[in-house]
Every structure is written in structure tokens, then in C-alpha cells.
C-alpha positions in Angstrom: 148.5 7.3 108.1 150.9 9.9 109.3 149.0 13.1 110.2 149.7 16.5 108.8 150.5 17.7 112.4 153.7 15.5 112.1 154.6 16.9 109.0 154.2 20.3 109.9 156.1 20.1 113.1 159.3 22.4 113.4 162.3 20.5 111.7 164.1 20.1 115.1 161.2 18.5 116.8 160.2 16.1 113.8 163.7 15.0 113.7 163.8 14.3 117.5 160.7 12.1 117.1 162.1 10.3 114.2 165.3 9.7 116.0 163.4 8.2 118.7 161.4 5.8 116.3 164.7 4.8 114.6 166.4 4.1 118.0 163.3 2.0 119.1 163.4 -0.1 116.0 167.2 -0.6 116.2 166.9 -2.0 119.8 163.5 -3.8 119.8 161.8 -6.5 117.7 158.8 -5.2 115.8 156.1 -7.1 117.9 157.7 -5.4 121.0 157.8 -1.8 119.7 156.9 0.5 122.7 155.1 3.9 122.3 156.0 4.6 126.0 159.7 4.4 125.2 159.3 6.4 122.0 157.4 9.4 123.7 160.2 9.3 126.5 163.1 9.4 124.0 161.3 12.1 122.0 160.2 14.1 124.9 156.6 14.4 124.0 153.4 13.3 125.6 151.0 10.5 124.6 148.4 13.0 123.4 151.1 14.5 121.2 152.0 11.1 119.8 148.3 10.4 118.6 148.1 13.8 117.2 151.0 12.8 114.8 150.2 9.0 114.4 147.2 6.7 114.0 148.9 3.4 114.9 152.3 1.7 115.1 152.1 0.9 111.5 152.7 4.8 110.7 156.0 4.2 112.6 157.1 2.0 109.9 156.4 4.7 107.3 158.4 7.2 109.3 161.3 4.8 109.4 161.2 3.9 105.6 160.7 7.4 104.6 164.0 8.5 106.0 165.6 5.7 103.7 163.3 5.9 100.6 163.7 9.7 99.9 167.6 9.2 100.1 167.4 6.2 97.7 165.1 7.8 95.3 167.5 11.1 95.2 170.2 8.6 94.4 168.5 6.8 91.7 167.5 10.1 89.9 171.3 11.3 90.2 172.4 7.8 88.8 170.1 8.0 85.9 171.4 11.5 85.2 175.0 10.7 85.5 174.6 7.6 83.1 172.0 9.0 80.8 169.6 6.3 81.6 172.0 3.3 81.8 170.2 0.4 83.5 173.1 -1.5 84.7 175.2 1.5 85.8 172.0 2.6 88.0 171.7 -0.9 89.5 175.3 -0.9 90.6 174.7 2.5 92.2 171.6 1.3 93.9 173.5 -1.3 95.8 176.1 1.6 96.9 173.5 4.1 97.8 171.3 1.8 100.0 174.4 0.6 101.8 175.2 4.3 102.4 171.8 4.5 104.0 172.9 2.1 106.7 176.3 3.9 107.2 176.0 4.0 111.0 175.3 0.9 113.3 172.0 2.2 114.2 170.8 2.5 110.7 172.5 -0.7 109.6 170.7 -2.5 112.4 167.3 -0.9 111.4 167.6 -1.8 107.8 168.6 -5.2 108.6 165.7 -5.9 110.9 163.2 -4.3 108.2 164.5 -6.7 105.6 164.5 -9.5 107.8 161.0 -9.0 109.0 159.6 -8.3 105.6 161.0 -11.7 104.3 159.5 -13.2 107.5 156.2 -11.8 106.6 156.2 -9.8 110.1 152.8 -8.3 110.7 153.9 -4.7 111.2 156.1 -4.3 108.3 154.2 -6.5 106.0 151.0 -4.5 106.8 152.7 -1.4 105.8 154.5 -2.7 102.7 151.1 -4.4 101.3 148.7 -1.8 102.0 150.4 1.7 102.4 153.8 1.7 100.7 154.0 3.9 97.7 157.8 4.0 97.0 157.6 1.2 94.4 155.5 3.3 92.3 157.9 6.3 92.6 160.7 4.0 91.6 158.9 2.9 88.6 158.5 6.5 87.7 162.4 6.8 87.5 162.7 3.5 85.8 160.9 4.9 82.8 164.3 7.1 82.3 166.2 3.8 81.7 167.4 3.7 77.9 167.0 0.6 75.9 169.1 1.9 72.8 172.2 -0.4 73.6 170.0 -3.4 74.8 169.0 -6.7 72.9 165.9 -6.5 74.8 163.6 -3.5 73.6 160.1 -5.3 74.1 158.4 -4.2 77.2 157.8 -7.8 78.5 161.6 -8.6 78.1 162.8 -5.3 79.5 160.4 -5.9 82.6 161.8 -9.5 83.0 165.4 -8.1 82.9 164.5 -5.4 85.6 163.0 -8.0 87.8 166.2 -10.1 87.5 168.1 -7.2 88.6 165.9 -6.3 91.2 166.1 -9.9 92.5 169.9 -9.9 92.6 169.9 -6.4 94.4 167.4 -7.8 97.2 169.7 -10.7 97.6 172.8 -8.7 98.1 171.2 -6.2 100.3 169.9 -9.2 102.6 173.3 -10.5 102.7 174.9 -7.4 103.7 172.3 -6.0 106.2 170.8 -9.2 107.5 173.5 -11.8 107.2 176.4 -9.3 107.8 178.6 -10.4 105.1 181.4 -7.8 104.7 180.6 -5.0 102.2 183.4 -5.5 99.8 182.6 -9.2 99.4 178.9 -8.7 98.7 179.7 -5.8 96.3 182.3 -7.7 94.4 179.9 -10.7 94.0 176.9 -8.5 93.1 178.9 -6.5 90.5 180.1 -9.8 88.9 176.6 -11.1 88.4 175.6 -7.7 86.9 178.6 -7.9 84.7 177.6 -11.4 83.3 174.1 -10.4 82.7 175.0 -7.2 80.9 177.3 -9.1 78.6 174.2 -11.3 77.4 172.0 -8.3 77.3 174.0 -5.5 75.5 174.0 -5.4 71.6 177.6 -6.4 70.3 179.4 -3.3 69.1 179.5 -3.0 65.2 182.7 -4.3 63.6 185.1 -1.8 62.5 
């Protein structure tokens, strides 16, 4: 678990440590992550490192926090812009997460995280299984989604619809970050799938 001493660091130093962690994950397989390289890049002592973190799994939390905060802010904004439109928000989610990987280092890190998660990598899976709370936060935002224009108003049906959209989003992100399919091609394919699903889920407009 990340310790309060890390969160209480001056912003410049906390950013320096975070950047060192991001750099290490962008250049190294998870099973070869080196604390020595991180403390050297961050210009801190080994003792300081263990004042901030318990173990290497904490480094995954630091890494994901960089992205999760940006993604959740984007979800909140998308919900507000669209008055809770489920399909608009999922369209924006792909764009928002793609923007999180807007430079080569971040793109590589997100690709490795997604690839390792699918491969059940020990370090990432340990964090996602036992410590990650971002899904709970996303579910909190998802309660703002409106059902007024949908055929599916039952909780179970709406949950299944959300699961389908989430699966489509995960597949698109994997293609973009891991398979390195060009952004515009992935986006066009993803949005076409959403369009097809949306047509079947929306109520027909009343005849004039």
C-alpha cells in the first residue's frame, strides 16, 4: 500500500518519483522491474523508497493512478456534456484513454499493462485483483447514465448492455495499445460497433 509519506511529498519530488516509475515500466518487463534503477532515476535513497512504498505492487498503483484520475475526470465531463448519454460516454472513453497514452512512453506503459493483465502477469494481476478500486469509482459515475431513451430499463438488461460496451472498449484499447493498430482505424471500427448496438437499444422516435 502506498504510504502517506509519498502522498505528502512536495509536488515536484512526487512527480520525479512517479516519472521514474513510469520510465522503468516503459523500458522493462514487469518481472524485471528494478528498484535500484527507480531510485537512481528519481535521485532518492533506498531508505526513502521504503518510506513511500511497501513493495513493487505499490508501483503498479502509482502507475495506474496517473491514468485512472485522468480517465475518471473525462468520464465525469462526458456525462455532464451528454446529460448521461451512455453511448456518447463510451465513444468518449476510447478517445480519453487514447489521450492518456499521448506520448510514446505512456503509450508503451499502457500497452504493457493491458498485455500483462490479459496474460495474468503476477505483479499487475495482484494489484488489479486485490487492491484496485477504480472500477468502484467508475460504477459510481455510471449511475448517472440515463435510461430514458433506451429500450432496456431493467437493471439486469442495462448491466448486460454496459458489459457489452465495456468488452468492445477493452478490445479496441487492446488493438490500439498492444497490437499497435492505427488510431483512426481502431476508432472507426469501435464507433461503428457502437452505432450498430445503439440502433438496437434506442427507442424508436414517435411518428409525427
